[in-house]
N, C-alpha and C positions, 0 to 999 in steps of 0.2 A: 799130409795127415793132419787132422784137426786135433785140438787139445783133448777133446772128449775121446777120440779114437786112441790117442797116445796114452791117456790115462787108463783106458780099458785094456790096452795091450800090456802096459806095465803091471796093472793089477793082476791080470791073468798069469803073467810070467812069475810074479811074486807068489801067487797062490800055488803054482805048480812047483816052486822051488822047495826041495827037501833039505838042503844044506842050511842048518841053523846059522852057521858062521856067515854065510853069504847074506842071508836076510838081515842079520845083525849089522853087518858092514854097510849094506844099502841104507838101512834106517839111520845109522850114525852119519853117513855122508849126506843124506837128505836133510837131516837136522842141522848139520853144519852149513849147508847151502842156505837154508832158511834163516839162519841167525847171523850170517856173515853180512856186515854192512857193505853197501856198494861203495867202491872207492872212486868211481868215475862219474862225471856228468855224461849225458848222451854224446856230446861232441867229443869229449875226451875218450870215451869208449870207442867211437867210430875211428878216431885217429889211432888208437892203440891197435885196433884190429887191422887197419891199413898197414901200420908198421910191421905187425906180426906176419901178415901175408907177404909183404915185400921181403922180410927176413927169411921166411921159409922158401920163397921162390929163388932167393940168392944162395941157398944152401946153408943158411944159418940154422941154429937150433941143435937139439940133442936127439939121439936115437932113443927108441923105447927102452932099450937095454940100459943106456946111460941114466935115463930118468928113473927106472926101477931101482938102480943102485943108489941113486940120490934119495929117493922116496920109497923105501921098501914096503911100507904099509899100503900103498895104492895098488 
């Protein structure tokens, strides 16, 4: 999927959404993503992704339920 197609799909989904709370949360999350500084260089990010994949493949991590308990607003 291209960036243009993804934007069009997201725009359509947002336009069809009737729940104000969901739209508000999407907007807040988007703004947070846009203002958050990048903590990694490209090489650091690649290494972090590799470690994360290895951790997930070896059974590491938390379940969705555990994460929702830890971060209830997500």
